[in-house]
C-alpha positions in Angstrom: 108.6 -78.4 124.0 112.1 -76.9 123.6 113.4 -80.4 124.4 111.1 -82.1 121.9 112.2 -79.6 119.2 115.7 -80.2 120.0 115.3 -83.9 119.6 113.5 -83.5 116.2 116.5 -81.3 115.1 119.0 -83.8 116.1 117.3 -86.6 113.9 117.8 -84.4 110.8 120.8 -84.4 108.6 123.4 -81.8 109.6 122.9 -79.6 106.4 119.1 -79.5 106.9 119.7 -78.6 110.6 121.8 -75.7 109.5 119.2 -74.5 107.1 116.3 -74.6 109.7 118.6 -72.7 112.2 119.6 -70.1 109.7 116.0 -69.6 108.6 114.6 -69.1 112.0 117.5 -67.3 113.7 118.9 -64.9 111.2 115.9 -62.6 111.5 116.5 -62.5 115.0 120.0 -61.7 114.8 119.2 -58.9 112.1 117.6 -56.8 114.9 121.1 -55.7 115.7 122.9 -53.3 113.3 126.0 -55.1 113.4 124.5 -58.5 112.4 122.7 -56.7 109.5 126.0 -55.7 108.4 127.7 -59.2 109.1 124.9 -61.0 107.2 125.9 -59.0 104.1 129.7 -59.1 104.7 130.0 -62.9 105.5 126.6 -64.9 105.4 128.7 -68.0 106.1 129.9 -66.8 109.6 126.3 -66.0 110.5 125.1 -69.3 109.4 127.6 -70.8 111.7 126.6 -68.7 114.6 122.9 -69.6 114.1 123.9 -73.3 114.4 126.5 -73.4 117.1 126.8 -70.2 119.0 123.1 -69.2 119.6 121.4 -71.0 122.5 117.9 -70.9 123.6 117.2 -69.7 127.2 114.0 -70.1 129.1 112.9 -67.9 131.9 109.5 -68.7 133.5 107.2 -65.9 134.7 108.5 -64.0 137.7 112.0 -65.4 137.3 115.1 -63.4 137.1 116.9 -63.6 133.8 119.9 -61.8 135.2 120.7 -59.4 138.1 122.4 -55.9 138.5 126.1 -56.5 139.0 126.5 -59.8 137.7 129.4 -60.5 135.2 128.2 -61.2 131.6 129.8 -62.7 128.5 126.3 -63.2 126.8 124.3 -61.0 124.4 120.5 -61.7 124.8 117.8 -61.6 121.9 114.3 -61.8 123.0 112.5 -64.3 121.0 109.2 -64.6 122.7 107.4 -63.6 126.0 107.7 -60.3 127.6 110.3 -59.2 130.2 110.8 -56.2 132.4 114.4 -54.4 132.4 114.9 -52.3 135.8 117.7 -49.9 135.7 118.7 -48.2 138.9 119.2 -44.5 138.6 121.9 -42.7 140.4 120.7 -40.9 143.5 121.6 -37.2 144.1 125.0 -36.9 145.7 123.6 -35.2 148.6 121.2 -37.9 149.5 121.7 -39.3 152.9 121.5 -43.0 154.2 118.3 -42.1 156.1 116.8 -40.4 153.2 117.7 -43.5 151.0 116.0 -45.9 153.2 112.8 -43.7 153.3 112.7 -43.1 149.4 110.2 -44.7 147.0 112.6 -46.8 144.8 110.1 -47.1 142.0 111.0 -43.5 141.2 114.7 -44.1 141.4 114.8 -46.9 138.7 113.7 -46.9 135.1 111.5 -49.7 134.0 111.5 -50.8 130.3 109.3 -53.5 129.0 111.1 -55.6 126.4 109.7 -58.2 124.0 110.4 -59.9 120.6 112.6 -57.6 118.7 114.8 -56.3 121.6 118.2 -57.3 122.4 120.2 -56.6 125.6 124.0 -56.9 126.8 125.5 -56.4 123.3 128.4 -54.9 125.2 129.2 -58.2 126.5 130.5 -59.2 122.9 133.0 -56.2 122.7 134.3 -55.9 126.4 134.2 -57.2 129.9 130.6 -56.4 130.9 128.7 -56.2 134.1 124.9 -56.2 134.2 123.7 -52.7 135.0 120.2 -53.6 135.9 117.7 -56.4 136.5 115.9 -58.6 133.8 112.6 -59.9 135.1 110.3 -62.2 133.1 106.6 -60.9 133.2 105.6 -64.0 131.1 107.2 -67.2 130.0 109.9 -66.1 127.9 112.5 -67.5 125.7 115.8 -65.7 124.7 118.5 -66.7 122.0 121.7 -66.3 123.9 125.0 -65.5 122.2 128.1 -66.6 123.8 131.2 -64.2 123.4 133.8 -66.9 123.2 132.0 -68.8 120.5 131.1 -65.6 118.6 134.8 -64.5 118.6 136.0 -67.9 117.5 133.5 -67.8 114.7 134.5 -64.3 113.5 138.1 -64.7 114.0 138.1 -67.3 111.2 136.8 -64.9 108.6 138.8 -61.9 107.3 135.8 -59.9 106.2 134.0 -60.7 109.5 137.0 -59.9 111.5 137.6 -56.5 109.9 133.9 -55.6 110.4 134.0 -56.6 114.0 137.0 -54.6 114.8 135.8 -51.4 113.1 132.3 -51.9 114.6 133.6 -52.6 118.1 135.8 -49.4 118.0 132.8 -47.3 117.4 130.5 -49.1 119.9 132.9 -48.8 122.5 133.6 -45.1 121.7 130.0 -44.5 122.0 129.7 -46.6 125.3 132.5 -44.7 127.1 130.6 -41.4 126.5 127.3 -42.6 127.9 126.1 -40.7 130.8 124.2 -43.8 132.2 125.4 -47.2 131.4 122.4 -49.8 130.5 122.2 -53.4 129.4 120.1 -51.6 126.5 122.3 -49.1 125.0 119.5 -46.7 124.0 117.1 -47.0 127.0 113.9 -47.3 125.0 112.9 -49.0 121.8 116.0 -50.4 120.3 114.4 -52.3 117.4 116.3 -52.1 114.1 114.1 -49.6 112.4 115.2 -46.8 114.8 118.7 -47.8 116.2 121.6 -48.2 113.8 125.1 -47.5 113.8 124.7 -44.4 111.9 122.7 -43.0 114.9 125.8 -42.9 117.0 128.6 -42.6 114.4 128.4 -38.8 113.8 127.1 -37.4 117.0 130.6 -36.4 118.2 133.8 -35.0 116.6 137.2 -36.4 117.2 138.9 -32.9 117.1 137.6 -29.2 117.2 139.9 -26.6 115.8 139.7 -23.3 117.5 141.4 -20.5 115.7 141.3 -16.8 114.7 140.3 -16.9 110.9 142.0 -13.7 109.9 145.4 -15.1 111.3 145.1 -18.9 110.9 142.5 -19.6 108.4 144.9 -21.3 106.0 146.7 -23.2 108.9 143.4 -24.4 110.1 142.2 -25.7 106.8 145.5 -27.6 106.1 145.2 -29.1 109.7 141.6 -30.1 109.1 142.5 -31.7 105.8 145.6 -33.5 107.2 143.9 -34.8 110.3 140.8 -35.9 108.4 142.8 -37.8 105.8 144.7 -39.7 108.6 141.6 -40.5 110.5 139.8 -41.9 107.2 142.8 -43.8 106.2 142.9 -45.7 109.5 140.2 -48.5 109.5 140.6 -49.1 113.0 140.1 -45.5 114.0 136.7 -45.0 115.7 135.9 -42.1 113.3 137.3 -43.7 110.3 133.7 -43.4 108.7 132.7 -40.0 110.1 132.3 -37.7 107.2 133.6 -34.8 109.1 135.8 -35.9 112.1 137.5 -32.6 112.6 135.2 -29.7 113.1 136.5 -26.3 111.9 134.6 -23.6 113.6 134.5 -21.2 110.5 133.7 -23.8 108.1 131.2 -26.2 109.9 129.4 -23.6 112.3 126.2 -22.2 111.0 124.5 -21.0 114.1 126.9 -19.5 116.6 124.3 -20.2 119.5 125.5 -23.9 119.1 129.0 -23.2 119.6 129.4 -24.5 123.1 127.3 -27.7 122.1 129.9 -28.4 119.3 132.7 -28.0 121.9 130.9 -30.4 124.2 130.7 -33.0 121.6 134.2 -33.0 120.7 136.9 -35.5 122.2 139.8 -33.0 121.7 140.2 -29.2 121.0 143.2 -28.0 119.2 143.9 -24.2 119.7 145.9 -22.6 117.1 148.0 -20.0 118.9 148.2 -16.7 116.9 149.1 -13.0 118.2 145.4 -12.0 118.6 143.5 -15.3 119.4 143.3 -14.5 123.1 141.3 -11.2 122.4 138.6 -12.9 120.3 135.6 -13.5 122.2 134.5 -16.5 120.2 137.8 -18.2 120.6 137.8 -17.5 124.4 134.4 -19.0 124.6 135.7 -22.2 122.9 138.6 -22.4 125.3 136.6 -21.7 128.5 133.8 -24.2 127.3 136.4 -26.9 126.8 137.8 -26.4 130.2 134.5 -26.3 131.8 133.4 -29.7 130.2 137.0 -31.2 130.7 137.7 -31.7 127.1 141.1 -32.5 126.2 142.9 -29.3 125.2 146.1 -29.3 122.8 147.7 -25.8 122.2 149.4 -25.6 119.0 151.7 -22.7 118.1 151.5 -21.4 114.4 155.0 -20.7 113.3 155.1 -18.1 110.4 157.6 -15.3 109.7 156.5 -12.1 111.2 153.8 -13.4 113.3 154.8 -14.5 116.8 152.5 -15.6 119.5 153.4 -14.2 122.9 152.5 -16.4 125.8 150.4 -14.8 128.5 152.3 -12.9 131.1 151.0 -11.7 134.5 150.6 -8.1 132.9 148.2 -9.8 130.2 146.1 -11.4 133.1 146.1 -8.1 134.9 145.0 -6.3 131.7 142.3 -9.0 131.2 140.9 -8.7 134.6 140.4 -4.7 134.0 138.9 -5.2 130.5 141.8 -4.1 128.5 142.1 -7.3 126.4 138.7 -8.1 125.4 136.3 -5.4 124.0 133.1 -4.4 125.8 131.1 -5.9 123.1 133.3 -9.2 123.5 132.6 -9.4 127.3 128.9 -9.0 126.8 129.1 -12.0 124.5 130.8 -13.9 127.0 128.5 -13.1 129.6 125.5 -13.9 127.6 127.0 -17.4 127.3 127.3 -17.8 131.1 131.0 -16.9 131.5 132.8 -14.0 133.2 136.5 -12.8 132.8 137.4 -14.7 136.0 136.2 -17.9 134.3 138.2 -16.8 131.1 141.4 -16.3 133.1 141.3 -19.6 135.0 140.8 -21.2 131.6 143.6 -19.6 129.9 146.0 -20.4 132.8 145.0 -24.0 132.6 145.7 -24.2 128.9 149.3 -22.9 129.3 150.0 -25.4 132.0 151.1 -27.6 129.2 153.8 -27.1 126.4 152.4 -26.0 123.1 153.2 -27.8 119.9 154.7 -26.1 116.9 152.9 -26.1 113.5 154.7 -24.8 110.4 152.9 -26.1 107.3 154.5 -23.5 105.1 158.1 -24.6 105.6 
């Protein structure tokens, strides 16, 4: 049937062929948020992709469309039929080879039924990609397959399309690199355009978290937030350029202290503004120890201001910390409530000061 349709299309004038391809294939492309935006920014590029870069692929029932571990340079849009995506789940690190051989492997993989309205392996357009699972046809199925090379060539010829692609790719890869479990379906589940958009992953993380003692560095923290946010927003290629609040300021953005550790975990970097009393404040210590526990990149910054000098922790400081003479009893209760003791606090502080602090003197 596909061969017959192809021969009929070839007999039509080129302009009419392009019109038909656009009419049929644009709705398929628009299942992806990127192609929704691209169709608005550069409809001529999308028209060209529909005609020359999207090729139909047929997978008969019980056949494999692609396998786990295979290199891919193709994004797949399911046009018809039904397929099953099988994503192997990681085994517990303690699992032995003998236990693995006896395990029911249906419980160690995730099965997702995909049909019209789904797309897979979008990552192949933006980076070198290896399939993370298997795609098996439950019924005779047709996919529209978008080749990365043809896609790149088409987008590169149009400035608006090229700019959009660069900005989107930065955000997409930023999100991809932070996924706990990689999948050919970026959100393992329903990824139709109604519930999966770029907005869903744009704003769930922060580029910088500023930790500070407000009474000592409230002004400096606000100035740093403003300056960093401006630099990020002005850089069109930055993955957070469209983030309304790329820099999280604990005293400004934090409404519920119970979510403090979650905010730290969802940050790429934490800047610690070093002022005389910061290492005595329980919430500042909680931010530091949470960052260390979650392997967040920490940047210590020494605030330079006349009359206020930060003293780097000495062995005497650590001795007084261990014996409860640095943090108040109430502060220690706060830390304990969040799951940390003074031993964890000491280790975190020591780790922070393994690197040289940067100076910050905005008032000069």
